[in-house]
C-alpha positions as CSV (number, residue, x, y, z in Angstrom):
1,M,46.7,166.1,120.4
2,S,44.5,163.1,120.2
3,G,45.4,159.8,121.1
4,T,43.6,157.9,118.1
5,Q,44.5,159.0,114.6
6,D,41.1,160.4,113.9
7,R,42.1,163.6,112.0
8,I,43.6,164.1,108.4
9,F,45.4,166.8,107.0
10,V,46.1,166.7,103.2
11,S,48.7,169.0,101.9
12,I,48.4,169.4,98.3
13,A,50.8,171.6,96.2
14,V,51.5,172.2,92.2
15,S,54.7,173.8,91.5
16,K,55.0,173.2,87.7
17,P,51.3,174.1,86.1
18,D,50.6,174.1,82.5
19,G,49.2,176.7,80.9
20,G,52.1,179.2,80.5
21,L,51.8,179.9,84.5
22,A,55.3,180.4,86.4
23,F,57.0,177.7,87.7
24,L,56.5,178.1,91.7
25,P,59.2,176.3,93.6
26,G,58.6,177.5,96.9
27,A,54.8,175.5,96.8
28,I,56.8,172.1,97.3
29,K,58.5,173.3,100.1
30,A,55.6,175.1,101.7
31,S,53.5,171.6,101.4
32,E,56.1,169.7,103.1
33,R,56.4,172.3,106.2
34,M,52.8,172.1,106.6
35,A,52.6,168.4,106.4
36,A,55.3,168.1,108.9
37,W,53.5,170.4,111.3
38,A,50.4,168.2,111.1
39,R,52.1,165.1,111.3
40,A,54.0,166.9,114.7
41,D,50.4,168.0,116.2
42,G,48.9,164.1,115.7
43,Y,47.5,164.4,112.1
44,I,47.4,161.8,109.4
45,S,49.5,163.7,107.1
46,L,48.9,163.2,103.6
47,L,51.3,164.7,101.5
48,I,50.6,165.1,97.4
49,N,52.6,167.5,95.1
50,D,54.0,167.0,91.3
51,N,57.9,166.2,93.2
52,L,56.2,163.0,94.4
53,F,53.7,162.3,91.6
54,A,54.1,163.2,87.7
55,E,51.1,164.9,87.9
56,V,48.3,166.3,90.2
57,T,44.7,165.2,88.9
58,T,41.4,165.0,90.7
59,D,41.7,161.2,90.3
60,L,45.0,161.0,92.2
61,L,43.4,163.4,95.0
62,R,40.1,161.4,95.1
63,T,42.1,158.1,95.4
64,K,44.6,159.1,98.3
65,I,42.2,161.1,100.1
66,A,39.6,158.2,99.9
67,E,42.3,155.5,101.1
68,A,43.0,157.8,104.2
69,I,39.6,158.5,105.1
70,E,38.5,154.7,104.7
71,K,41.5,153.8,106.9
72,V,40.5,156.2,109.5
73,T,36.6,155.0,109.5
74,D,37.6,151.6,109.5
75,R,39.0,152.1,113.2
76,T,37.1,155.2,114.5
77,A,35.3,158.3,113.3
78,L,36.9,161.0,111.4
79,R,36.9,163.9,113.5
80,R,38.8,166.2,111.0
81,L,39.6,166.7,107.6
82,I,42.1,169.7,106.6
83,V,42.9,170.3,103.1
84,F,45.7,172.6,102.4
85,L,46.6,173.6,98.7
86,R,49.8,175.3,97.4
87,A,49.6,176.7,93.8
88,T,49.9,179.4,91.5
89,A,47.4,181.9,91.9
90,P,44.9,183.2,90.3
91,H,44.4,179.9,88.4
92,S,44.9,177.4,91.5
93,V,42.2,175.4,90.8
94,S,42.8,174.9,86.8
95,T,46.5,174.0,87.5
96,I,45.3,170.5,89.0
97,R,43.9,168.7,86.0
98,T,40.2,167.8,85.9
99,G,39.6,167.3,82.2
100,C,37.0,170.4,82.5
101,S,37.3,174.0,82.1
102,A,37.0,176.2,84.8
103,T,33.9,177.5,83.4
104,E,32.5,174.0,83.5
105,T,33.6,173.4,87.1
106,S,32.7,176.7,88.8
107,G,29.1,176.0,88.2
108,R,29.2,173.0,90.4
109,P,27.0,173.2,93.7
110,K,28.8,172.7,96.7
111,Q,28.5,169.3,98.8
C-alpha cells in the first residue's frame, strides 16, 4: 500500500437504466463492495451510482473524476486510475446519459 494517496478508484453503477432495460439491484452492492475494497487497499475511492445521485451522466462523471484527479495532482503525481463500471449489459455504455446515441459515441477515437 502506498503511503501517499496517489491512486484513485472510481466505482460506477447504474441500477435503474432507461430504455426498458431490467432493474439491476446488485449493481449498487457491487459498486459499494469494490469501492470499499479499493479504500482498504489505500486508494482514494470515488463511488458514483444512481442510489447516491439522481442520474449518472457523463457530466457528473467528468466533474467528479476531474475533482479527484485535481486533489491528487495538487500534491503529487497520479500513479494509477482504475474505473469499475457495473451496469446492465449489453447496453452498459448507453445507460450513462450522454445526450448522444450509441452510434454517435462508438466512432470516437480513443484518447
